[in-house]
PDB file of the backbone (N, CA, C, O) and the ligand in Angstrom, with CONECT records:
HET     ZN  A 101       1
ATOM      1  N   MET A   1    -105.032-190.093 109.581  1.00  0.00           N
ATOM      2  CA  MET A   1    -105.240-189.638 108.136  1.00  0.00           C
ATOM      3  C   MET A   1    -106.409-190.300 107.328  1.00  0.00           C
ATOM      4  O   MET A   1    -107.251-189.648 106.710  1.00  0.00           O
ATOM      5  N   MET A   2    -106.369-191.643 107.398  1.00  0.00           N
ATOM      6  CA  MET A   2    -107.510-192.408 106.493  1.00  0.00           C
ATOM      7  C   MET A   2    -108.088-193.357 107.543  1.00  0.00           C
ATOM      8  O   MET A   2    -109.054-193.983 107.106  1.00  0.00           O
ATOM      9  N   ASP A   3    -107.822-193.582 108.569  1.00  0.00           N
ATOM     10  CA  ASP A   3    -108.462-194.385 109.592  1.00  0.00           C
ATOM     11  C   ASP A   3    -109.481-193.848 110.362  1.00  0.00           C
ATOM     12  O   ASP A   3    -109.220-193.553 111.528  1.00  0.00           O
ATOM     13  N   GLU A   4    -110.643-193.660 109.902  1.00  0.00           N
ATOM     14  CA  GLU A   4    -111.591-192.925 110.858  1.00  0.00           C
ATOM     15  C   GLU A   4    -112.104-193.680 112.100  1.00  0.00           C
ATOM     16  O   GLU A   4    -112.344-193.140 113.179  1.00  0.00           O
ATOM     17  N   SER A   5    -112.261-195.134 111.794  1.00  0.00           N
ATOM     18  CA  SER A   5    -112.584-195.833 113.018  1.00  0.00           C
ATOM     19  C   SER A   5    -111.618-195.664 114.061  1.00  0.00           C
ATOM     20  O   SER A   5    -112.014-195.900 115.202  1.00  0.00           O
ATOM     21  N   HIS A   6    -110.278-195.258 113.880  1.00  0.00           N
ATOM     22  CA  HIS A   6    -109.423-195.101 115.123  1.00  0.00           C
ATOM     23  C   HIS A   6    -109.409-193.742 115.570  1.00  0.00           C
ATOM     24  O   HIS A   6    -108.926-193.432 116.659  1.00  0.00           O
ATOM     25  N   ALA A   7    -109.924-192.903 114.766  1.00  0.00           N
ATOM     26  CA  ALA A   7    -109.705-191.375 115.280  1.00  0.00           C
ATOM     27  C   ALA A   7    -110.401-191.136 116.498  1.00  0.00           C
ATOM     28  O   ALA A   7    -109.935-190.239 117.201  1.00  0.00           O
ATOM     29  N   THR A   8    -111.410-191.733 116.907  1.00  0.00           N
ATOM     30  CA  THR A   8    -112.090-191.561 118.248  1.00  0.00           C
ATOM     31  C   THR A   8    -111.498-192.050 119.297  1.00  0.00           C
ATOM     32  O   THR A   8    -111.714-191.605 120.425  1.00  0.00           O
ATOM     33  N   ASN A   9    -110.563-193.163 119.014  1.00  0.00           N
ATOM     34  CA  ASN A   9    -109.847-193.837 120.103  1.00  0.00           C
ATOM     35  C   ASN A   9    -108.441-193.175 120.375  1.00  0.00           C
ATOM     36  O   ASN A   9    -107.749-192.843 119.412  1.00  0.00           O
ATOM     37  N   SER A  10    -108.032-192.988 121.587  1.00  0.00           N
ATOM     38  CA  SER A  10    -106.693-192.923 121.718  1.00  0.00           C
ATOM     39  C   SER A  10    -106.155-194.318 121.614  1.00  0.00           C
ATOM     40  O   SER A  10    -106.710-195.279 122.145  1.00  0.00           O
ATOM     41  N   GLY A  11    -104.954-194.399 120.848  1.00  0.00           N
ATOM     42  CA  GLY A  11    -104.283-195.712 120.347  1.00  0.00           C
ATOM     43  C   GLY A  11    -104.016-196.457 121.577  1.00  0.00           C
ATOM     44  O   GLY A  11    -103.636-197.603 121.336  1.00  0.00           O
ATOM     45  N   GLY A  12    -104.094-196.175 122.786  1.00  0.00           N
ATOM     46  CA  GLY A  12    -103.883-196.907 123.935  1.00  0.00           C
ATOM     47  C   GLY A  12    -105.017-198.007 124.173  1.00  0.00           C
ATOM     48  O   GLY A  12    -104.878-199.101 124.718  1.00  0.00           O
ATOM     49  N   GLU A  13    -106.061-197.501 123.683  1.00  0.00           N
ATOM     50  CA  GLU A  13    -107.157-198.377 123.972  1.00  0.00           C
ATOM     51  C   GLU A  13    -107.237-199.622 123.219  1.00  0.00           C
ATOM     52  O   GLU A  13    -107.846-200.563 123.727  1.00  0.00           O
ATOM     53  N   CYS A  14    -106.692-199.747 122.060  1.00  0.00           N
ATOM     54  CA  CYS A  14    -106.656-200.968 121.412  1.00  0.00           C
ATOM     55  C   CYS A  14    -105.369-201.751 121.847  1.00  0.00           C
ATOM     56  O   CYS A  14    -105.395-202.948 121.562  1.00  0.00           O
ATOM     57  N   ASP A  15    -104.317-201.318 122.446  1.00  0.00           N
ATOM     58  CA  ASP A  15    -103.283-202.114 123.106  1.00  0.00           C
ATOM     59  C   ASP A  15    -103.909-202.628 124.351  1.00  0.00           C
ATOM     60  O   ASP A  15    -103.692-203.791 124.693  1.00  0.00           O
ATOM     61  N   GLU A  16    -104.663-201.852 125.046  1.00  0.00           N
ATOM     62  CA  GLU A  16    -105.241-202.477 126.336  1.00  0.00           C
ATOM     63  C   GLU A  16    -106.264-203.559 126.065  1.00  0.00           C
ATOM     64  O   GLU A  16    -106.290-204.555 126.788  1.00  0.00           O
ATOM     65  N   THR A  17    -107.142-203.407 125.018  1.00  0.00           N
ATOM     66  CA  THR A  17    -108.033-204.255 124.704  1.00  0.00           C
ATOM     67  C   THR A  17    -107.398-205.805 124.245  1.00  0.00           C
ATOM     68  O   THR A  17    -107.808-206.910 124.601  1.00  0.00           O
ATOM     69  N   ILE A  18    -106.324-205.493 123.384  1.00  0.00           N
ATOM     70  CA  ILE A  18    -105.652-206.805 123.064  1.00  0.00           C
ATOM     71  C   ILE A  18    -104.915-207.334 124.131  1.00  0.00           C
ATOM     72  O   ILE A  18    -104.865-208.564 124.150  1.00  0.00           O
ATOM     73  N   ALA A  19    -104.318-206.723 125.040  1.00  0.00           N
ATOM     74  CA  ALA A  19    -103.654-207.194 126.304  1.00  0.00           C
ATOM     75  C   ALA A  19    -104.428-207.922 126.931  1.00  0.00           C
ATOM     76  O   ALA A  19    -104.071-209.049 127.276  1.00  0.00           O
ATOM     77  N   ARG A  20    -105.545-207.478 127.187  1.00  0.00           N
ATOM     78  CA  ARG A  20    -106.575-207.852 128.064  1.00  0.00           C
ATOM     79  C   ARG A  20    -107.607-209.073 127.534  1.00  0.00           C
ATOM     80  O   ARG A  20    -108.454-209.645 128.221  1.00  0.00           O
ATOM     81  N   LEU A  21    -107.321-209.289 126.233  1.00  0.00           N
ATOM     82  CA  LEU A  21    -108.263-210.179 125.546  1.00  0.00           C
ATOM     83  C   LEU A  21    -108.403-211.547 126.104  1.00  0.00           C
ATOM     84  O   LEU A  21    -109.463-212.158 126.235  1.00  0.00           O
ATOM     85  N   TYR A  22    -107.140-211.983 126.437  1.00  0.00           N
ATOM     86  CA  TYR A  22    -107.228-213.543 127.104  1.00  0.00           C
ATOM     87  C   TYR A  22    -107.919-213.382 128.415  1.00  0.00           C
ATOM     88  O   TYR A  22    -108.830-214.172 128.662  1.00  0.00           O
ATOM     89  N   THR A  23    -107.627-212.517 129.239  1.00  0.00           N
ATOM     90  CA  THR A  23    -108.241-212.522 130.575  1.00  0.00           C
ATOM     91  C   THR A  23    -109.570-212.212 130.275  1.00  0.00           C
ATOM     92  O   THR A  23    -110.376-212.718 131.055  1.00  0.00           O
ATOM     93  N   PHE A  24    -110.070-211.486 129.318  1.00  0.00           N
ATOM     94  CA  PHE A  24    -111.558-211.237 129.017  1.00  0.00           C
ATOM     95  C   PHE A  24    -112.122-212.552 128.758  1.00  0.00           C
ATOM     96  O   PHE A  24    -113.156-212.890 129.335  1.00  0.00           O
ATOM     97  N   LEU A  25    -111.446-213.429 127.823  1.00  0.00           N
ATOM     98  CA  LEU A  25    -112.014-214.576 127.426  1.00  0.00           C
ATOM     99  C   LEU A  25    -111.996-215.772 128.600  1.00  0.00           C
ATOM    100  O   LEU A  25    -112.703-216.780 128.592  1.00  0.00           O
ATOM    101  N   ASP A  26    -111.133-215.446 129.482  1.00  0.00           N
ATOM    102  CA  ASP A  26    -111.057-216.455 130.698  1.00  0.00           C
ATOM    103  C   ASP A  26    -112.231-215.895 131.583  1.00  0.00           C
ATOM    104  O   ASP A  26    -112.482-216.551 132.594  1.00  0.00           O
ATOM    105  N   GLY A  27    -112.939-214.837 131.354  1.00  0.00           N
ATOM    106  CA  GLY A  27    -113.926-214.264 132.230  1.00  0.00           C
ATOM    107  C   GLY A  27    -113.253-213.943 133.724  1.00  0.00           C
ATOM    108  O   GLY A  27    -113.893-214.079 134.766  1.00  0.00           O
ATOM    109  N   GLU A  28    -112.032-213.552 133.678  1.00  0.00           N
ATOM    110  CA  GLU A  28    -111.421-213.070 134.950  1.00  0.00           C
ATOM    111  C   GLU A  28    -111.419-211.610 135.196  1.00  0.00           C
ATOM    112  O   GLU A  28    -110.703-211.129 136.074  1.00  0.00           O
ATOM    113  N   LEU A  29    -112.212-210.870 134.434  1.00  0.00           N
ATOM    114  CA  LEU A  29    -112.113-209.458 134.691  1.00  0.00           C
ATOM    115  C   LEU A  29    -113.356-208.972 135.526  1.00  0.00           C
ATOM    116  O   LEU A  29    -114.394-209.633 135.536  1.00  0.00           O
ATOM    117  N   THR A  30    -113.229-207.897 136.167  1.00  0.00           N
ATOM    118  CA  THR A  30    -114.278-207.212 136.900  1.00  0.00           C
ATOM    119  C   THR A  30    -115.470-206.794 135.703  1.00  0.00           C
ATOM    120  O   THR A  30    -115.246-206.619 134.505  1.00  0.00           O
ATOM    121  N   ALA A  31    -116.571-206.707 136.288  1.00  0.00           N
ATOM    122  CA  ALA A  31    -117.566-206.204 135.400  1.00  0.00           C
ATOM    123  C   ALA A  31    -117.260-204.957 134.733  1.00  0.00           C
ATOM    124  O   ALA A  31    -117.586-204.845 133.551  1.00  0.00           O
ATOM    125  N   ASP A  32    -116.637-203.933 135.372  1.00  0.00           N
ATOM    126  CA  ASP A  32    -116.411-202.780 134.764  1.00  0.00           C
ATOM    127  C   ASP A  32    -115.534-202.756 133.639  1.00  0.00           C
ATOM    128  O   ASP A  32    -115.694-201.966 132.709  1.00  0.00           O
ATOM    129  N   ARG A  33    -114.432-203.760 133.704  1.00  0.00           N
ATOM    130  CA  ARG A  33    -113.309-203.965 132.826  1.00  0.00           C
ATOM    131  C   ARG A  33    -113.929-204.571 131.642  1.00  0.00           C
ATOM    132  O   ARG A  33    -113.595-204.177 130.525  1.00  0.00           O
ATOM    133  N   LYS A  34    -114.803-205.494 131.791  1.00  0.00           N
ATOM    134  CA  LYS A  34    -115.464-206.364 130.756  1.00  0.00           C
ATOM    135  C   LYS A  34    -116.339-205.476 129.937  1.00  0.00           C
ATOM    136  O   LYS A  34    -116.383-205.515 128.707  1.00  0.00           O
ATOM    137  N   GLU A  35    -117.097-204.598 130.763  1.00  0.00           N
ATOM    138  CA  GLU A  35    -117.880-203.506 129.943  1.00  0.00           C
ATOM    139  C   GLU A  35    -117.172-202.575 129.013  1.00  0.00           C
ATOM    140  O   GLU A  35    -117.592-202.213 127.913  1.00  0.00           O
ATOM    141  N   LYS A  36    -115.911-202.189 129.653  1.00  0.00           N
ATOM    142  CA  LYS A  36    -114.961-201.237 128.697  1.00  0.00           C
ATOM    143  C   LYS A  36    -114.619-202.048 127.521  1.00  0.00           C
ATOM    144  O   LYS A  36    -114.707-201.582 126.385  1.00  0.00           O
ATOM    145  N   ILE A  37    -114.211-203.317 127.772  1.00  0.00           N
ATOM    146  CA  ILE A  37    -113.690-203.985 126.603  1.00  0.00           C
ATOM    147  C   ILE A  37    -114.775-204.260 125.498  1.00  0.00           C
ATOM    148  O   ILE A  37    -114.510-204.169 124.300  1.00  0.00           O
ATOM    149  N   ARG A  38    -116.029-204.606 125.987  1.00  0.00           N
ATOM    150  CA  ARG A  38    -117.296-204.823 125.099  1.00  0.00           C
ATOM    151  C   ARG A  38    -117.522-203.553 124.560  1.00  0.00           C
ATOM    152  O   ARG A  38    -117.926-203.600 123.398  1.00  0.00           O
ATOM    153  N   GLN A  39    -117.403-202.541 124.984  1.00  0.00           N
ATOM    154  CA  GLN A  39    -117.667-201.191 124.358  1.00  0.00           C
ATOM    155  C   GLN A  39    -116.668-200.911 123.213  1.00  0.00           C
ATOM    156  O   GLN A  39    -116.976-200.413 122.130  1.00  0.00           O
ATOM    157  N   HIS A  40    -115.315-201.333 123.628  1.00  0.00           N
ATOM    158  CA  HIS A  40    -114.233-200.951 122.586  1.00  0.00           C
ATOM    159  C   HIS A  40    -114.506-201.926 121.472  1.00  0.00           C
ATOM    160  O   HIS A  40    -114.459-201.441 120.342  1.00  0.00           O
ATOM    161  N   LEU A  41    -114.825-203.411 121.589  1.00  0.00           N
ATOM    162  CA  LEU A  41    -114.990-204.166 120.674  1.00  0.00           C
ATOM    163  C   LEU A  41    -116.062-203.818 119.696  1.00  0.00           C
ATOM    164  O   LEU A  41    -115.975-204.067 118.493  1.00  0.00           O
ATOM    165  N   ASP A  42    -117.191-203.163 120.330  1.00  0.00           N
ATOM    166  CA  ASP A  42    -118.237-202.480 119.475  1.00  0.00           C
ATOM    167  C   ASP A  42    -117.938-201.526 118.548  1.00  0.00           C
ATOM    168  O   ASP A  42    -118.611-201.339 117.535  1.00  0.00           O
ATOM    169  N   GLU A  43    -116.816-200.824 118.890  1.00  0.00           N
ATOM    170  CA  GLU A  43    -116.461-199.555 118.063  1.00  0.00           C
ATOM    171  C   GLU A  43    -115.410-199.775 117.276  1.00  0.00           C
ATOM    172  O   GLU A  43    -115.166-199.060 116.304  1.00  0.00           O
ATOM    173  N   CYS A  44    -114.611-200.903 117.666  1.00  0.00           N
ATOM    174  CA  CYS A  44    -113.328-200.921 116.655  1.00  0.00           C
ATOM    175  C   CYS A  44    -113.289-202.538 116.192  1.00  0.00           C
ATOM    176  O   CYS A  44    -113.291-203.536 116.912  1.00  0.00           O
ATOM    177  N   SER A  45    -113.252-202.428 114.702  1.00  0.00           N
ATOM    178  CA  SER A  45    -113.424-203.672 114.103  1.00  0.00           C
ATOM    179  C   SER A  45    -112.061-204.504 113.962  1.00  0.00           C
ATOM    180  O   SER A  45    -112.084-205.688 113.626  1.00  0.00           O
ATOM    181  N   PRO A  46    -110.928-203.848 114.227  1.00  0.00           N
ATOM    182  CA  PRO A  46    -109.864-204.649 114.293  1.00  0.00           C
ATOM    183  C   PRO A  46    -109.611-205.465 115.611  1.00  0.00           C
ATOM    184  O   PRO A  46    -109.169-206.612 115.563  1.00  0.00           O
ATOM    185  N   CYS A  47    -109.882-204.883 116.688  1.00  0.00           N
ATOM    186  CA  CYS A  47    -110.012-205.445 117.959  1.00  0.00           C
ATOM    187  C   CYS A  47    -111.117-206.424 117.855  1.00  0.00           C
ATOM    188  O   CYS A  47    -110.926-207.491 118.438  1.00  0.00           O
ATOM    189  N   LEU A  48    -112.200-206.272 117.247  1.00  0.00           N
ATOM    190  CA  LEU A  48    -113.532-207.324 117.304  1.00  0.00           C
ATOM    191  C   LEU A  48    -112.922-208.574 116.792  1.00  0.00           C
ATOM    192  O   LEU A  48    -112.926-209.640 117.409  1.00  0.00           O
ATOM    193  N   GLU A  49    -112.288-208.332 115.380  1.00  0.00           N
ATOM    194  CA  GLU A  49    -111.714-209.502 114.683  1.00  0.00           C
ATOM    195  C   GLU A  49    -110.827-210.339 115.406  1.00  0.00           C
ATOM    196  O   GLU A  49    -110.874-211.568 115.359  1.00  0.00           O
ATOM    197  N   ALA A  50    -109.969-209.641 116.113  1.00  0.00           N
ATOM    198  CA  ALA A  50    -108.996-210.184 116.948  1.00  0.00           C
ATOM    199  C   ALA A  50    -109.512-211.067 118.091  1.00  0.00           C
ATOM    200  O   ALA A  50    -108.960-212.118 118.414  1.00  0.00           O
ATOM    201  N   TYR A  51    -110.599-210.575 118.674  1.00  0.00           N
ATOM    202  CA  TYR A  51    -111.411-211.143 119.647  1.00  0.00           C
ATOM    203  C   TYR A  51    -112.195-212.419 119.052  1.00  0.00           C
ATOM    204  O   TYR A  51    -112.176-213.493 119.654  1.00  0.00           O
ATOM    205  N   GLU A  52    -112.803-212.264 117.978  1.00  0.00           N
ATOM    206  CA  GLU A  52    -113.399-213.190 117.381  1.00  0.00           C
ATOM    207  C   GLU A  52    -112.690-214.525 117.057  1.00  0.00           C
ATOM    208  O   GLU A  52    -113.092-215.669 117.269  1.00  0.00           O
ATOM    209  N   PHE A  53    -111.433-214.066 116.441  1.00  0.00           N
ATOM    210  CA  PHE A  53    -110.601-215.022 116.179  1.00  0.00           C
ATOM    211  C   PHE A  53    -110.036-215.858 117.388  1.00  0.00           C
ATOM    212  O   PHE A  53    -110.109-217.083 117.292  1.00  0.00           O
ATOM    213  N   GLU A  54    -109.541-215.362 118.394  1.00  0.00           N
ATOM    214  CA  GLU A  54    -109.222-215.937 119.691  1.00  0.00           C
ATOM    215  C   GLU A  54    -110.305-216.848 120.213  1.00  0.00           C
ATOM    216  O   GLU A  54    -110.118-218.009 120.576  1.00  0.00           O
ATOM    217  N   SER A  55    -111.559-216.147 120.214  1.00  0.00           N
ATOM    218  CA  SER A  55    -112.716-216.887 120.692  1.00  0.00           C
ATOM    219  C   SER A  55    -113.132-218.147 120.206  1.00  0.00           C
ATOM    220  O   SER A  55    -113.508-219.090 120.902  1.00  0.00           O
ATOM    221  N   GLU A  56    -113.022-218.104 118.683  1.00  0.00           N
ATOM    222  CA  GLU A  56    -113.074-219.367 117.999  1.00  0.00           C
ATOM    223  C   GLU A  56    -112.266-220.332 118.090  1.00  0.00           C
ATOM    224  O   GLU A  56    -112.646-221.503 118.082  1.00  0.00           O
ATOM    225  N   LEU A  57    -110.949-219.948 118.196  1.00  0.00           N
ATOM    226  CA  LEU A  57    -109.768-220.740 118.460  1.00  0.00           C
ATOM    227  C   LEU A  57    -109.870-221.482 119.708  1.00  0.00           C
ATOM    228  O   LEU A  57    -109.650-222.693 119.729  1.00  0.00           O
ATOM    229  N   ARG A  58    -110.199-220.812 120.772  1.00  0.00           N
ATOM    230  CA  ARG A  58    -110.680-221.356 122.224  1.00  0.00           C
ATOM    231  C   ARG A  58    -111.588-222.523 121.975  1.00  0.00           C
ATOM    232  O   ARG A  58    -111.311-223.679 122.295  1.00  0.00           O
ATOM    233  N   THR A  59    -112.798-222.103 121.325  1.00  0.00           N
ATOM    234  CA  THR A  59    -113.982-223.050 121.126  1.00  0.00           C
ATOM    235  C   THR A  59    -113.454-224.354 120.413  1.00  0.00           C
ATOM    236  O   THR A  59    -113.741-225.499 120.764  1.00  0.00           O
ATOM    237  N   MET A  60    -112.684-224.026 119.415  1.00  0.00           N
ATOM    238  CA  MET A  60    -112.106-225.247 118.608  1.00  0.00           C
ATOM    239  C   MET A  60    -111.278-226.312 119.526  1.00  0.00           C
ATOM    240  O   MET A  60    -111.539-227.509 119.644  1.00  0.00           O
ATOM    241  N   ILE A  61    -110.212-225.587 120.151  1.00  0.00           N
ATOM    242  CA  ILE A  61    -109.392-226.260 120.995  1.00  0.00           C
ATOM    243  C   ILE A  61    -110.253-227.064 122.166  1.00  0.00           C
ATOM    244  O   ILE A  61    -109.954-228.223 122.454  1.00  0.00           O
ATOM    245  N   ALA A  62    -111.252-226.424 122.766  1.00  0.00           N
ATOM    246  CA  ALA A  62    -111.943-226.963 123.782  1.00  0.00           C
ATOM    247  C   ALA A  62    -112.908-228.205 123.477  1.00  0.00           C
ATOM    248  O   ALA A  62    -113.211-229.093 124.274  1.00  0.00           O
ATOM    249  N   SER A  63    -113.347-228.063 122.070  1.00  0.00           N
ATOM    250  CA  SER A  63    -114.398-229.096 121.553  1.00  0.00           C
ATOM    251  C   SER A  63    -113.308-230.302 121.168  1.00  0.00           C
ATOM    252  O   SER A  63    -113.674-231.464 121.346  1.00  0.00           O
ATOM    253  N   LYS A  64    -112.006-230.043 120.655  1.00  0.00           N
ATOM    254  CA  LYS A  64    -111.196-231.107 120.309  1.00  0.00           C
ATOM    255  C   LYS A  64    -110.732-231.948 121.643  1.00  0.00           C
ATOM    256  O   LYS A  64    -110.738-233.177 121.724  1.00  0.00           O
ATOM    257  N   SER A  65    -110.355-231.092 122.604  1.00  0.00           N
ATOM    258  CA  SER A  65    -109.862-231.962 123.616  1.00  0.00           C
ATOM    259  C   SER A  65    -111.043-232.532 124.481  1.00  0.00           C
ATOM    260  O   SER A  65    -110.769-233.357 125.353  1.00  0.00           O
ATOM    261  N   LYS A  66    -112.344-232.135 124.285  1.00  0.00           N
ATOM    262  CA  LYS A  66    -113.337-233.016 124.705  1.00  0.00           C
ATOM    263  C   LYS A  66    -113.603-234.313 123.873  1.00  0.00           C
ATOM    264  O   LYS A  66    -113.896-235.343 124.479  1.00  0.00           O
ATOM    265  N   ASP A  67    -113.513-234.304 122.529  1.00  0.00           N
ATOM    266  CA  ASP A  67    -113.597-235.350 121.949  1.00  0.00           C
ATOM    267  C   ASP A  67    -112.706-236.545 122.126  1.00  0.00           C
ATOM    268  O   ASP A  67    -113.108-237.688 122.344  1.00  0.00           O
ATOM    269  N   ARG A  68    -111.385-236.143 122.002  1.00  0.00           N
ATOM    270  CA  ARG A  68    -110.365-236.978 122.187  1.00  0.00           C
ATOM    271  C   ARG A  68    -109.117-236.457 123.196  1.00  0.00           C
ATOM    272  O   ARG A  68    -108.649-235.319 123.175  1.00  0.00           O
ATOM    273  N   CYS A  69    -108.734-237.437 123.989  1.00  0.00           N
ATOM    274  CA  CYS A  69    -107.847-236.845 124.829  1.00  0.00           C
ATOM    275  C   CYS A  69    -106.459-236.704 124.342  1.00  0.00           C
ATOM    276  O   CYS A  69    -106.061-237.565 123.558  1.00  0.00           O
ATOM    277  N   PRO A  70    -105.540-235.604 124.741  1.00  0.00           N
ATOM    278  CA  PRO A  70    -104.347-235.537 124.194  1.00  0.00           C
ATOM    279  C   PRO A  70    -103.520-236.696 124.278  1.00  0.00           C
ATOM    280  O   PRO A  70    -102.578-236.851 123.501  1.00  0.00           O
ATOM    281  N   ASP A  71    -103.853-237.654 125.309  1.00  0.00           N
ATOM    282  CA  ASP A  71    -102.845-238.792 125.302  1.00  0.00           C
ATOM    283  C   ASP A  71    -103.167-239.602 124.077  1.00  0.00           C
ATOM    284  O   ASP A  71    -102.201-240.157 123.553  1.00  0.00           O
ATOM    285  N   GLU A  72    -104.290-239.763 123.551  1.00  0.00           N
ATOM    286  CA  GLU A  72    -104.639-240.522 122.438  1.00  0.00           C
ATOM    287  C   GLU A  72    -104.002-239.873 121.128  1.00  0.00           C
ATOM    288  O   GLU A  72    -103.443-240.504 120.231  1.00  0.00           O
ATOM    289  N   LEU A  73    -104.155-238.744 121.176  1.00  0.00           N
ATOM    290  CA  LEU A  73    -103.491-238.006 119.926  1.00  0.00           C
ATOM    291  C   LEU A  73    -101.963-238.009 119.974  1.00  0.00           C
ATOM    292  O   LEU A  73    -101.347-238.060 118.909  1.00  0.00           O
ATOM    293  N   ARG A  74    -101.308-237.957 121.143  1.00  0.00           N
ATOM    294  CA  ARG A  74     -99.981-238.195 121.229  1.00  0.00           C
ATOM    295  C   ARG A  74     -99.483-239.622 120.782  1.00  0.00           C
ATOM    296  O   ARG A  74     -98.435-239.772 120.154  1.00  0.00           O
ATOM    297  N   ALA A  75    -100.411-240.784 121.194  1.00  0.00           N
ATOM    298  CA  ALA A  75    -100.170-241.964 120.831  1.00  0.00           C
ATOM    299  C   ALA A  75    -100.194-242.121 119.426  1.00  0.00           C
ATOM    300  O   ALA A  75     -99.371-242.862 118.888  1.00  0.00           O
ATOM    301  N   LYS A  76    -101.133-241.442 118.703  1.00  0.00           N
ATOM    302  CA  LYS A  76    -101.240-241.553 117.192  1.00  0.00           C
ATOM    303  C   LYS A  76     -99.924-240.873 116.565  1.00  0.00           C
ATOM    304  O   LYS A  76     -99.277-241.404 115.663  1.00  0.00           O
ATOM    305  N   VAL A  77     -99.615-239.666 117.134  1.00  0.00           N
ATOM    306  CA  VAL A  77     -98.568-239.099 116.476  1.00  0.00           C
ATOM    307  C   VAL A  77     -97.340-239.917 116.570  1.00  0.00           C
ATOM    308  O   VAL A  77     -96.559-239.961 115.619  1.00  0.00           O
ATOM    309  N   ALA A  78     -97.127-240.572 117.674  1.00  0.00           N
ATOM    310  CA  ALA A  78     -95.923-241.459 117.948  1.00  0.00           C
ATOM    311  C   ALA A  78     -96.017-242.662 117.019  1.00  0.00           C
ATOM    312  O   ALA A  78     -95.016-243.073 116.431  1.00  0.00           O
ATOM    313  N   SER A  79     -97.112-243.179 116.894  1.00  0.00           N
ATOM    314  CA  SER A  79     -97.237-244.365 115.915  1.00  0.00           C
ATOM    315  C   SER A  79     -96.786-243.911 114.323  1.00  0.00           C
ATOM    316  O   SER A  79     -96.148-244.628 113.552  1.00  0.00           O
ATOM    317  N   ILE A  80     -97.232-242.681 114.068  1.00  0.00           N
ATOM    318  CA  ILE A  80     -97.032-242.222 112.801  1.00  0.00           C
ATOM    319  C   ILE A  80     -95.515-241.993 112.676  1.00  0.00           C
ATOM    320  O   ILE A  80     -94.935-242.317 111.640  1.00  0.00           O
ATOM    321  N   LEU A  81     -94.894-241.467 113.664  1.00  0.00           N
ATOM    322  CA  LEU A  81     -93.480-241.304 113.548  1.00  0.00           C
ATOM    323  C   LEU A  81     -92.535-242.573 113.524  1.00  0.00           C
ATOM    324  O   LEU A  81     -91.422-242.636 113.001  1.00  0.00           O
ATOM    325  N   LYS A  82     -93.219-243.578 114.206  1.00  0.00           N
ATOM    326  CA  LYS A  82     -92.552-245.078 114.223  1.00  0.00           C
ATOM    327  C   LYS A  82     -92.522-245.663 112.801  1.00  0.00           C
ATOM    328  O   LYS A  82     -91.516-246.164 112.297  1.00  0.00           O
ATOM    329  N   HIS A  83     -93.801-245.544 112.161  1.00  0.00           N
ATOM    330  CA  HIS A  83     -93.814-245.948 110.731  1.00  0.00           C
ATOM    331  C   HIS A  83     -93.171-245.092 109.750  1.00  0.00           C
ATOM    332  O   HIS A  83     -92.977-245.491 108.602  1.00  0.00           O
ATOM    333  N   GLY A  84     -92.822-243.907 110.157  1.00  0.00           N
ATOM    334  CA  GLY A  84     -91.966-243.229 109.188  1.00  0.00           C
ATOM    335  C   GLY A  84     -92.720-242.385 108.527  1.00  0.00           C
ATOM    336  O   GLY A  84     -92.288-241.324 108.076  1.00  0.00           O
ATOM    337  N   LYS A  85     -93.983-242.805 108.405  1.00  0.00           N
ATOM    338  CA  LYS A  85     -95.030-241.855 107.271  1.00  0.00           C
ATOM    339  C   LYS A  85     -96.171-241.823 107.571  1.00  0.00           C
ATOM    340  O   LYS A  85     -96.563-242.689 108.352  1.00  0.00           O
ATOM    341  N   ALA A  86     -97.047-240.897 107.106  1.00  0.00           N
ATOM    342  CA  ALA A  86     -98.437-240.819 107.834  1.00  0.00           C
ATOM    343  C   ALA A  86     -99.422-241.766 107.207  1.00  0.00           C
ATOM    344  O   ALA A  86    -100.439-242.122 107.802  1.00  0.00           O
ATOM    345  N   PHE A  87     -99.104-242.171 105.989  1.00  0.00           N
ATOM    346  CA  PHE A  87    -100.006-243.146 105.354  1.00  0.00           C
ATOM    347  C   PHE A  87     -99.413-244.443 104.733  1.00  0.00           C
ATOM    348  O   PHE A  87    -100.155-245.267 104.199  1.00  0.00           O
TER     349      PHE A  87
HETATM  350 ZN    ZN A 101    -109.174-201.219 119.036  1.00  0.00          ZN2+
END
């Protein structure tokens, strides 16, 4: 009725794109499927936003785990819990 951006898409395309987003980010899709998803992201801003959010989240997690190892982080959390307060 009011959503013109989705008028050209059969609703299933969005579901499929979101369902494959993780695999797409992992780079585990065939070139054909990647192309299809890229095309859909070009046309569909809600899916593009979801993609950018996931992609940023991954970059953040990746850069954090590079900086400090999870063990160190866990030790920090454990010591905070032992002392009963954060500061
Ligand atoms: Zn979509």
